[in-house]
C-alpha positions as CSV (number, residue, x, y, z in Angstrom):
1,M,0.0,0.0,0.0
2,K,0.9,3.6,-0.4
3,A,0.3,5.8,2.6
4,L,-0.1,9.6,2.7
5,V,0.6,11.3,6.0
6,I,0.1,14.8,7.4
7,G,1.1,15.7,10.9
8,A,4.3,13.5,10.6
9,T,6.3,15.8,12.9
10,G,3.9,15.6,15.9
11,A,4.1,12.9,18.6
12,T,1.5,10.6,17.0
13,G,2.8,11.3,13.5
14,K,6.4,10.3,14.5
15,D,5.2,7.0,16.0
16,L,3.0,6.4,12.9
17,I,5.9,7.0,10.5
18,H,8.2,4.7,12.5
19,Q,5.6,1.9,12.5
20,L,4.7,2.3,8.8
21,L,8.4,2.1,7.8
22,H,8.6,-1.3,9.6
23,D,5.3,-2.6,8.1
24,Q,5.7,-4.8,5.1
25,D,2.2,-4.0,3.9
26,F,3.3,-0.5,3.0
27,E,5.7,0.0,0.1
28,E,5.7,3.8,0.2
29,I,5.1,6.4,2.8
30,H,4.6,10.0,1.5
31,V,4.7,12.7,4.2
32,F,3.6,16.2,3.5
33,V,5.3,18.7,5.8
34,R,6.2,22.3,6.2
35,K,9.8,21.5,7.1
36,P,12.0,18.5,6.2
37,V,11.9,15.5,8.5
38,D,15.0,14.0,10.0
39,I,14.5,10.5,8.7
40,Q,16.2,8.7,5.9
41,D,14.6,5.5,4.5
42,E,14.1,4.3,0.9
43,K,10.3,3.8,1.6
44,L,9.9,7.4,2.8
45,K,9.1,10.2,0.3
46,T,9.1,13.7,1.7
47,H,7.0,16.6,0.2
48,V,7.8,20.0,1.7
49,I,4.8,22.1,1.0
50,D,3.0,25.3,1.8
51,F,-0.4,24.1,3.0
52,E,-1.9,27.5,2.0
53,K,-1.1,26.8,-1.6
54,P,-3.0,23.6,-2.4
55,E,-2.7,24.3,-6.1
56,D,1.1,23.5,-5.8
57,W,0.7,20.1,-4.2
58,K,-2.8,18.7,-4.6
59,N,-1.9,16.6,-7.6
60,S,0.7,14.7,-5.5
61,V,-1.9,13.5,-3.0
62,K,-2.3,10.1,-4.6
63,G,-2.3,6.8,-2.8
64,D,-4.3,4.1,-1.0
65,V,-4.8,5.7,2.5
66,V,-4.5,9.1,4.1
67,F,-3.5,9.3,7.8
68,S,-4.4,12.8,9.0
69,C,-2.9,13.6,12.5
70,L,-2.1,17.3,11.9
71,G,-2.8,19.6,14.8
72,T,-1.5,22.4,17.0
73,T,-2.2,24.0,20.3
74,L,-3.8,27.4,21.0
75,K,-0.6,28.4,22.7
76,T,1.6,27.5,19.8
77,A,-0.7,28.9,17.2
78,G,-1.2,32.2,19.0
79,S,-4.9,32.7,18.4
80,K,-8.1,30.7,17.8
81,E,-8.1,31.8,14.1
82,A,-4.5,30.5,13.6
83,Q,-5.3,27.2,15.3
84,R,-8.4,26.7,13.2
85,K,-6.4,27.3,10.1
86,V,-4.2,24.3,10.9
87,D,-6.6,22.0,12.7
88,F,-9.5,22.5,10.3
89,G,-8.4,24.4,7.2
90,Y,-5.2,22.5,6.3
91,Q,-6.7,19.1,7.1
92,Y,-9.8,19.7,5.1
93,E,-7.9,21.0,2.1
94,F,-5.7,17.9,2.1
95,A,-8.7,15.6,2.5
96,K,-10.4,17.3,-0.4
97,A,-7.4,16.9,-2.6
98,A,-7.2,13.2,-1.6
99,K,-10.9,12.7,-2.6
100,E,-10.4,14.5,-5.9
101,N,-7.5,12.1,-6.6
102,N,-9.6,9.0,-5.8
103,V,-8.0,8.0,-2.5
104,E,-10.5,5.6,-1.0
105,D,-9.4,5.3,2.7
106,Y,-9.2,8.3,5.1
107,V,-8.1,8.0,8.7
108,L,-8.5,11.0,11.0
109,V,-7.3,11.7,14.5
110,S,-10.0,13.8,16.1
111,A,-10.7,14.3,19.8
112,Y,-12.9,13.0,22.6
113,G,-15.9,15.2,22.8
114,A,-15.7,16.5,19.3
115,D,-19.1,18.0,18.5
116,P,-20.0,20.7,15.9
117,K,-22.6,22.0,18.3
118,S,-20.3,22.3,21.3
119,K,-19.8,25.6,23.0
120,I,-16.1,24.7,23.6
121,F,-14.0,26.1,20.8
122,Y,-11.7,23.1,20.4
123,S,-14.5,20.5,20.6
124,K,-16.6,22.5,18.1
125,M,-13.7,22.8,15.7
126,K,-12.9,19.1,15.8
127,G,-16.6,18.3,15.3
128,E,-16.9,20.6,12.4
129,L,-13.9,18.9,10.7
130,E,-15.4,15.5,11.2
131,E,-18.7,16.6,9.6
132,A,-16.8,18.3,6.7
133,V,-14.8,15.3,5.8
134,K,-17.8,13.0,6.0
135,Q,-19.4,15.1,3.3
136,L,-16.5,14.3,1.0
137,H,-17.8,10.8,0.9
138,F,-14.7,8.7,0.9
139,N,-15.3,5.0,0.3
140,K,-14.1,4.5,3.9
141,I,-13.6,6.9,6.8
142,T,-12.3,6.0,10.2
143,I,-12.2,8.7,12.9
144,F,-10.3,8.1,16.1
145,K,-11.4,10.1,19.2
146,P,-8.7,9.8,21.8
147,G,-8.9,11.5,25.2
148,M,-5.6,12.4,26.9
149,L,-2.6,11.4,24.9
150,E,0.6,10.2,26.5
151,R,3.5,11.6,24.4
152,K,7.1,10.5,24.6
153,D,9.3,13.2,26.2
154,S,6.4,15.6,26.4
155,E,7.2,19.1,27.5
156,R,3.6,19.9,28.3
157,T,3.7,20.2,32.1
158,G,0.0,20.2,32.6
159,E,-0.5,17.1,30.3
160,V,2.3,15.1,32.1
161,L,0.8,16.0,35.5
162,G,-2.7,15.1,34.4
163,S,-1.5,11.8,33.0
164,R,0.2,10.9,36.3
165,I,-3.0,11.7,38.3
166,I,-5.2,9.7,36.0
167,K,-2.8,6.7,36.0
168,F,-2.8,6.7,39.8
169,A,-6.6,6.8,39.7
170,N,-6.7,4.0,37.2
171,K,-4.7,1.8,39.7
172,L,-7.5,2.4,42.2
173,G,-10.1,1.3,39.6
174,L,-11.2,4.9,38.9
175,L,-11.5,7.0,35.8
176,E,-11.0,4.1,33.4
177,S,-12.8,6.0,30.7
178,Q,-10.1,8.6,30.8
179,K,-7.1,6.2,30.7
180,P,-4.1,8.0,29.0
181,L,-3.5,6.7,25.5
182,P,0.2,6.4,24.4
183,T,0.7,7.9,20.9
184,S,2.4,4.6,19.8
185,V,-0.8,2.7,20.6
186,L,-2.9,5.2,18.7
187,A,-0.6,4.9,15.7
188,K,-0.8,1.1,15.8
189,A,-4.6,1.3,15.9
190,M,-4.7,3.7,12.9
191,I,-2.5,1.4,10.8
192,N,-4.6,-1.7,11.8
193,S,-7.8,0.1,10.9
194,S,-6.5,0.8,7.4
195,K,-6.0,-3.0,6.8
196,I,-9.7,-3.8,7.5
197,K,-11.6,-4.2,4.3
198,S,-14.9,-2.3,4.8
199,N,-16.9,0.6,3.5
200,G,-18.5,3.5,5.2
201,Y,-17.9,5.5,8.4
202,S,-16.5,4.4,11.7
203,S,-16.0,6.3,14.9
204,I,-13.5,4.8,17.3
205,K,-13.4,5.9,21.0
206,L,-10.8,5.2,23.7
207,G,-11.6,1.7,24.8
208,N,-11.9,0.5,21.2
209,I,-8.6,2.3,20.2
210,F,-6.8,-0.1,22.5
211,S,-8.6,-3.0,21.0
212,F,-7.8,-1.9,17.5
213,A,-4.1,-1.7,18.4
214,E,-4.1,-5.2,19.8
215,K,-5.5,-6.7,16.6
216,G,-2.1,-6.6,15.1
217,N,-0.8,-8.8,17.9
218,D,-3.3,-11.6,17.5
């Protein structure tokens, strides 16, 4: 298979690329990034692009499956408008290009609580993206809705502290529905979902994400 990836430089994206490169079912991995990635592999093809100029790169979005895990934080983006441009705008334009080029399988990392009717900016934005890509009518769409992510070497102090608190609660049998999800597990679940022959739309929440990741170990 030929995989197309956006968000390759983030925590989930890095784990995804690493696993794809070691997966014999994938012959080529094409990453679309704003800056070159520090990885050398004969299977990896890097496209350095300006996401705001889809006319320059949309014809290159050709393959079997899109893995969309692009995203930023409000702090990094600097404003809600800038965050929406990345989390909604860039992802939607890439998905639209993929659909126009007859890519059949689209895998999106969304968020727990995503809802286009939410009063919370982040949840509303993620929900609107989900609805927008559904309207593109891919042959197959799989949307993952993780809660708290556990990133390797995370510098997000609040996230690290929150993860430790929830893990402690998990040991006491509490907050199981909020169990931190390692990005490596999410990446594995995404890859496994792309190998399932099916049509239509699937929404995968926390508990089922762990189950999807384990399918590859059966």
